ROLOVO-232036 format. One record per residue (C-alpha): residue in three letters; x, y, z. Coordinates in nm, 2 decimals, decimal comma. Layout:
<tizas>
TIZA	Ala	X	Y	Z
...
</tizas>
This chain:
<tizas>
TIZA	Met	2,02	-12,60	13,33
TIZA	Lys	1,90	-12,48	12,98
TIZA	Arg	1,64	-12,68	12,79
TIZA	Thr	1,75	-12,89	12,50
TIZA	Ile	1,66	-12,78	12,14
TIZA	Asp	1,41	-13,07	12,11
TIZA	Gly	1,25	-12,97	12,44
TIZA	Phe	1,23	-12,60	12,34
TIZA	Phe	1,05	-12,68	12,01
TIZA	Lys	0,82	-12,95	12,15
TIZA	Pro	0,48	-12,89	11,97
TIZA	Asn	0,26	-12,84	12,27
TIZA	Gln	0,50	-12,64	12,48
TIZA	Lys	0,35	-12,30	12,59
TIZA	Ser	0,54	-11,99	12,71
TIZA	Ala	0,51	-11,91	13,08
TIZA	Pro	0,25	-11,64	13,17
TIZA	Pro	0,39	-11,29	13,19
TIZA	Thr	0,32	-11,29	13,57
TIZA	Glu	0,58	-11,55	13,64
TIZA	Gln	0,85	-11,42	13,87
TIZA	Ser	1,22	-11,51	13,89
TIZA	Thr	1,35	-11,67	14,21
TIZA	Glu	1,67	-11,46	14,18
TIZA	Glu	1,72	-11,15	14,38
TIZA	Pro	1,61	-10,83	14,18
TIZA	Ser	1,87	-10,58	14,08
TIZA	Lys	1,91	-10,30	14,33
TIZA	His	2,13	-9,99	14,35
TIZA	Glu	2,13	-9,67	14,54
TIZA	Thr	2,07	-9,48	14,22
TIZA	Tyr	1,76	-9,69	14,13
TIZA	Pro	1,43	-9,54	14,24
TIZA	Leu	1,30	-9,90	14,27
TIZA	Ser	1,44	-10,25	14,21
TIZA	Val	1,43	-10,43	13,88
TIZA	Ala	1,33	-10,80	13,87
TIZA	Gln	1,54	-11,06	13,69
TIZA	Phe	1,41	-11,25	13,39
TIZA	Pro	1,19	-11,54	13,47
TIZA	Ala	1,31	-11,88	13,35
TIZA	Ser	1,07	-11,88	13,05
TIZA	Ile	1,25	-11,57	12,91
TIZA	Ser	1,60	-11,64	13,03
TIZA	Asp	1,61	-12,00	12,88
TIZA	Ala	1,46	-11,89	12,54
TIZA	Leu	1,72	-11,61	12,50
TIZA	Gly	1,98	-11,89	12,48
TIZA	Phe	1,84	-11,96	12,14
TIZA	Ala	1,88	-11,60	12,01
TIZA	Pro	1,93	-11,49	11,74
TIZA	Ala	1,62	-11,66	11,61
TIZA	Thr	1,72	-11,59	11,25
TIZA	Asp	2,04	-11,51	11,07
TIZA	Gly	2,10	-11,14	11,02
TIZA	Arg	2,06	-10,99	10,67
TIZA	Leu	2,33	-10,75	10,55
TIZA	Ile	2,21	-10,42	10,41
TIZA	Asp	2,50	-10,24	10,24
TIZA	Asp	2,35	-10,16	9,89
TIZA	Arg	2,36	-9,78	9,94
TIZA	Pro	2,66	-9,55	9,99
TIZA	Asp	2,81	-9,55	10,34
TIZA	Leu	2,55	-9,80	10,47
TIZA	Asp	2,64	-10,10	10,68
TIZA	Ile	2,35	-10,26	10,87
TIZA	Val	2,27	-10,62	10,98
TIZA	Tyr	1,90	-10,67	11,01
TIZA	Tyr	1,75	-10,96	11,22
TIZA	Gln	1,39	-11,05	11,15
TIZA	Pro	1,35	-11,15	11,43
TIZA	Tyr	1,63	-11,17	11,68
TIZA	Ile	1,42	-11,25	11,98
TIZA	Pro	1,25	-11,60	11,96
TIZA	Lys	0,88	-11,56	11,87
TIZA	Glu	0,79	-11,77	12,17
TIZA	Ile	0,88	-11,50	12,41
TIZA	Glu	0,87	-11,16	12,23
TIZA	Lys	0,53	-11,06	12,38
TIZA	Glu	0,63	-11,18	12,72
TIZA	Leu	0,96	-10,99	12,71
TIZA	Phe	0,78	-10,67	12,60
TIZA	Gln	0,53	-10,70	12,89
TIZA	Phe	0,80	-10,78	13,14
TIZA	Leu	1,02	-10,48	13,05
TIZA	Arg	0,73	-10,24	13,03
TIZA	Cys	0,62	-10,35	13,38
TIZA	Glu	0,96	-10,37	13,55
TIZA	Leu	1,16	-10,07	13,42
TIZA	Phe	1,12	-9,72	13,54
TIZA	Phe	1,11	-9,43	13,29
TIZA	Tyr	1,14	-9,05	13,26
TIZA	Arg	0,97	-8,79	13,04
TIZA	Val	1,26	-8,55	13,00
TIZA	Gln	1,24	-8,18	12,95
TIZA	Tyr	1,55	-7,97	12,86
TIZA	Asn	1,64	-7,64	12,71
TIZA	Ile	1,84	-7,57	12,39
TIZA	Lys	1,96	-7,25	12,24
TIZA	Arg	1,91	-7,18	11,87
TIZA	Gly	2,10	-6,85	11,84
TIZA	Pro	1,98	-6,61	12,10
TIZA	Val	1,65	-6,80	12,15
TIZA	Glu	1,62	-7,06	12,43
TIZA	Thr	1,36	-7,33	12,36
TIZA	Gln	1,22	-7,59	12,60
TIZA	Ile	1,21	-7,94	12,45
TIZA	Asn	0,96	-8,20	12,57
TIZA	Thr	1,09	-8,54	12,48
TIZA	Pro	0,81	-8,71	12,28
TIZA	Arg	0,86	-9,06	12,44
TIZA	Phe	0,96	-9,21	12,78
TIZA	Thr	1,33	-9,28	12,83
TIZA	Thr	1,57	-9,44	13,07
TIZA	Val	1,94	-9,53	13,07
TIZA	Phe	2,20	-9,74	13,24
TIZA	Gly	2,58	-9,77	13,23
TIZA	Val	2,90	-9,58	13,25
TIZA	Asp	3,18	-9,49	13,00
TIZA	Glu	3,51	-9,66	12,97
TIZA	Ser	3,69	-9,44	13,22
TIZA	Ser	3,50	-9,61	13,50
TIZA	Tyr	3,33	-9,94	13,59
TIZA	Phe	3,10	-10,08	13,85
TIZA	Ser	3,23	-10,33	14,10
TIZA	Pro	3,02	-10,64	14,18
TIZA	Gln	2,90	-10,44	14,49
TIZA	Gly	2,78	-10,15	14,27
TIZA	His	3,07	-9,91	14,35
TIZA	Leu	3,21	-9,69	14,08
TIZA	Leu	3,58	-9,75	14,03
TIZA	Asp	3,84	-9,59	13,81
TIZA	Ala	3,92	-9,81	13,51
TIZA	Val	4,30	-9,75	13,55
TIZA	Thr	4,37	-9,73	13,92
TIZA	Lys	4,08	-9,97	14,02
TIZA	Arg	4,01	-9,73	14,31
TIZA	Pro	3,69	-9,53	14,39
TIZA	Ile	3,65	-9,25	14,14
TIZA	Pro	3,68	-8,89	14,25
TIZA	Lys	3,35	-8,75	14,37
TIZA	Asp	3,35	-8,47	14,11
TIZA	Arg	3,41	-8,70	13,81
TIZA	Tyr	3,04	-8,69	13,71
TIZA	Lys	2,77	-8,43	13,77
TIZA	Cys	2,51	-8,70	13,70
TIZA	Lys	2,46	-9,03	13,90
TIZA	Pro	2,56	-9,33	13,67
TIZA	Arg	2,39	-9,66	13,75
TIZA	Pro	2,47	-10,01	13,66
TIZA	Ile	2,28	-10,20	13,39
TIZA	Pro	2,02	-10,42	13,58
TIZA	Gly	2,06	-10,80	13,55
TIZA	Cys	1,78	-10,86	13,30
TIZA	Leu	1,92	-10,60	13,05
TIZA	Asp	2,27	-10,71	13,12
TIZA	Gln	2,18	-11,07	13,02
TIZA	Leu	2,05	-10,93	12,69
TIZA	Arg	2,37	-10,72	12,65
TIZA	Lys	2,60	-11,02	12,69
TIZA	Ile	2,40	-11,22	12,43
TIZA	Thr	2,41	-10,93	12,19
TIZA	Glu	2,79	-10,89	12,23
TIZA	Arg	2,84	-11,25	12,14
TIZA	Thr	2,63	-11,21	11,83
TIZA	Thr	2,78	-10,88	11,71
TIZA	Asp	3,14	-10,93	11,83
TIZA	Gln	3,11	-10,58	11,98
TIZA	Lys	3,15	-10,45	12,34
TIZA	Phe	2,88	-10,23	12,49
TIZA	Asn	2,87	-10,04	12,82
TIZA	Phe	2,55	-9,84	12,79
TIZA	Cys	2,19	-9,94	12,75
TIZA	Leu	1,93	-9,68	12,65
TIZA	Val	1,56	-9,77	12,66
TIZA	Asn	1,28	-9,58	12,49
TIZA	Tyr	0,91	-9,64	12,54
TIZA	Tyr	0,67	-9,51	12,27
TIZA	Ala	0,33	-9,51	12,44
TIZA	Asn	0,14	-9,48	12,11
TIZA	Gly	0,17	-9,35	11,75
TIZA	Asn	0,21	-8,99	11,87
TIZA	Asp	0,54	-9,07	12,04
TIZA	Ser	0,84	-9,04	11,80
TIZA	Ile	1,20	-8,94	11,75
TIZA	Ser	1,31	-8,70	11,48
TIZA	Tyr	1,59	-8,75	11,23
TIZA	His	1,93	-8,77	11,40
TIZA	Ser	2,25	-8,97	11,39
TIZA	Asp	2,44	-9,12	11,68
TIZA	Asp	2,77	-8,98	11,57
TIZA	Glu	2,88	-8,81	11,89
TIZA	Arg	3,26	-8,80	11,95
TIZA	Phe	3,23	-8,98	12,27
TIZA	Leu	3,12	-9,29	12,08
TIZA	Gly	3,45	-9,30	11,88
TIZA	Ser	3,48	-9,35	11,51
TIZA	Asn	3,25	-9,59	11,33
TIZA	Pro	3,05	-9,69	11,64
TIZA	Ala	2,83	-10,00	11,64
TIZA	Ile	2,49	-9,97	11,79
TIZA	Ala	2,25	-10,26	11,84
TIZA	Ser	1,88	-10,16	11,84
TIZA	Phe	1,60	-10,39	11,95
TIZA	Ser	1,22	-10,34	11,89
TIZA	Leu	0,95	-10,49	12,10
TIZA	Gly	0,57	-10,44	12,09
TIZA	Ala	0,40	-10,23	11,82
TIZA	Arg	0,54	-10,23	11,47
TIZA	Arg	0,69	-9,90	11,38
TIZA	Asp	0,86	-9,77	11,06
TIZA	Phe	1,23	-9,69	11,09
TIZA	Leu	1,33	-9,43	10,83
TIZA	Met	1,69	-9,36	10,72
TIZA	Lys	1,82	-9,10	10,48
TIZA	His	2,17	-9,01	10,37
TIZA	Lys	2,31	-8,69	10,51
TIZA	Pro	2,34	-8,41	10,25
TIZA	Pro	2,67	-8,44	10,06
TIZA	Asn	2,95	-8,20	10,12
TIZA	Ser	3,02	-7,95	9,84
TIZA	Asn	3,35	-8,13	9,77
TIZA	Gln	3,20	-8,48	9,77
TIZA	Lys	3,21	-8,65	9,44
TIZA	Gly	2,88	-8,80	9,31
TIZA	Ala	2,52	-8,72	9,40
TIZA	Ile	2,35	-8,89	9,70
TIZA	Asp	1,98	-8,92	9,67
TIZA	Ser	1,87	-8,80	10,01
TIZA	Glu	1,51	-8,76	9,90
TIZA	Lys	1,43	-9,13	9,91
TIZA	Pro	1,46	-9,27	10,26
TIZA	Leu	1,51	-9,63	10,34
TIZA	Lys	1,22	-9,77	10,53
TIZA	Leu	1,24	-10,07	10,76
TIZA	Pro	0,91	-10,19	10,92
TIZA	Leu	1,05	-10,30	11,25
TIZA	Ala	0,84	-10,57	11,41
TIZA	Ser	0,84	-10,70	11,77
TIZA	Gly	1,16	-10,90	11,83
TIZA	Asp	1,36	-10,75	11,54
TIZA	Met	1,71	-10,61	11,59
TIZA	Leu	1,93	-10,38	11,38
TIZA	Val	2,30	-10,35	11,41
TIZA	Met	2,42	-10,01	11,26
TIZA	Arg	2,80	-10,01	11,22
TIZA	Gly	3,09	-9,89	11,02
TIZA	Pro	3,03	-9,55	10,84
TIZA	Thr	2,65	-9,56	10,89
TIZA	Gln	2,62	-9,31	11,18
TIZA	Ser	2,87	-9,06	11,02
TIZA	Asn	2,67	-9,06	10,70
TIZA	Trp	2,31	-9,15	10,77
TIZA	Leu	2,02	-9,00	10,97
TIZA	His	1,74	-9,22	11,12
TIZA	Ser	1,40	-9,15	11,28
TIZA	Ile	1,08	-9,31	11,41
TIZA	Pro	0,80	-9,09	11,27
TIZA	Lys	0,45	-9,06	11,42
TIZA	Arg	0,21	-9,33	11,32
TIZA	Lys	-0,16	-9,33	11,24
TIZA	Gly	-0,39	-9,63	11,18
TIZA	Lys	-0,28	-9,98	11,25
TIZA	Asp	-0,08	-10,03	11,58
TIZA	Ser	-0,10	-9,65	11,66
TIZA	Asp	-0,27	-9,73	11,99
TIZA	Arg	-0,01	-9,98	12,10
TIZA	Gly	0,32	-9,93	12,29
TIZA	Arg	0,67	-10,00	12,17
TIZA	Ile	1,00	-10,05	12,35
TIZA	Asn	1,33	-9,98	12,19
TIZA	Ile	1,65	-10,10	12,35
TIZA	Thr	1,98	-9,98	12,22
TIZA	Phe	2,33	-10,10	12,33
TIZA	Arg	2,62	-9,87	12,26
TIZA	Arg	2,98	-9,80	12,39
TIZA	Ala	3,07	-9,46	12,53
TIZA	Met	3,45	-9,40	12,53
TIZA	Val	3,48	-9,10	12,76
TIZA	Arg	3,30	-8,93	13,05
TIZA	Gly	3,13	-8,68	12,82
TIZA	Gly	2,91	-8,97	12,69
TIZA	Thr	2,80	-9,05	13,05
TIZA	Glu	2,70	-8,69	13,11
TIZA	Asn	2,51	-8,67	12,78
TIZA	Tyr	2,31	-8,99	12,82
TIZA	Tyr	2,19	-8,91	13,17
TIZA	Thr	2,11	-8,55	13,09
TIZA	Tyr	1,89	-8,64	12,79
TIZA	Asn	1,74	-8,97	12,92
TIZA	Val	1,70	-8,91	13,29
TIZA	Gly	1,71	-8,54	13,35
TIZA	Ser	1,57	-8,39	13,67
TIZA	Gly	1,20	-8,49	13,62
TIZA	Gly	0,99	-8,75	13,80
TIZA	Val	0,98	-9,12	13,76
TIZA	Phe	0,72	-9,31	13,56
TIZA	Lys	0,61	-9,67	13,60
TIZA	Trp	0,37	-9,89	13,40
TIZA	Ser	0,03	-9,93	13,57
TIZA	Lys	-0,14	-10,26	13,50
TIZA	Glu	-0,47	-10,13	13,63
TIZA	Arg	-0,47	-9,81	13,42
TIZA	Gln	-0,27	-9,96	13,13
TIZA	Glu	-0,05	-9,66	13,10
TIZA	Met	0,26	-9,50	13,24
TIZA	Val	0,19	-9,31	13,56
TIZA	Ala	0,39	-9,09	13,79
TIZA	Trp	0,57	-9,29	14,06
TIZA	Thr	0,67	-9,19	14,41
TIZA	Ala	0,84	-9,39	14,68
TIZA	Gly	0,60	-9,61	14,86
TIZA	Ser	0,34	-9,61	14,58
</tizas>
């Protein structure tokens, strides 16, 4: 049973310590290198009060449609939620090759990543089996080159709450861990065809404050009116904040998390994004660039950093 509003805001009430464990069975799947615990009651109950504030609409620039929650996650649990996810999730440091003309370049992803979910052509049964969305039967073995995996219970709980807030449907959860101010992501837009037209993406921030920069894409030669792409929009994302980027935003704007020096540059940050992939190409893309073929990393409480993980460690 969830706590009442009066009970939740009782003056002397303290959040449960980060070491509290849920009594529910952890999420397991054959594609998981290790199980993922469920949220403890202290987090699960408090999420019932999200969003903590009303979203602020930002649409004062051309082709921009954003709802900004400051914060979305209740302050009582944002630190505990960050610590829980950093400890429980497994991550990857993906390397991949791209071709720029005749030259092939190896890219080292400057952050830790992980991903869960599958596109709309398939779905997971309660037992974790991949079924065809139309026939409801097991998918052909050659449908995917990658190995899709279901969203673990803790992140799925956050997904369902986010869907109710945004009135959107999501089938993918991407998680980035920025270990410090040197980890970053360059300017890009999430405008892949497999997301459909005018996709909505919900993006959570936990941990260290990081600047979120946005700039309009250069105008086409036949586009009327000048777009000032030299002055980026800067949003100082704090722990617990959430952005919903929707409408024409992805088609017309680029966004990035630049490197950071000084304050908070030695602290970690988790970014969770929920999105909806329409076709199998989205599944292949997300697992290629967020899992890859590299090793698994897990947070070490003793060393206070991500370390390589092996079965039995």
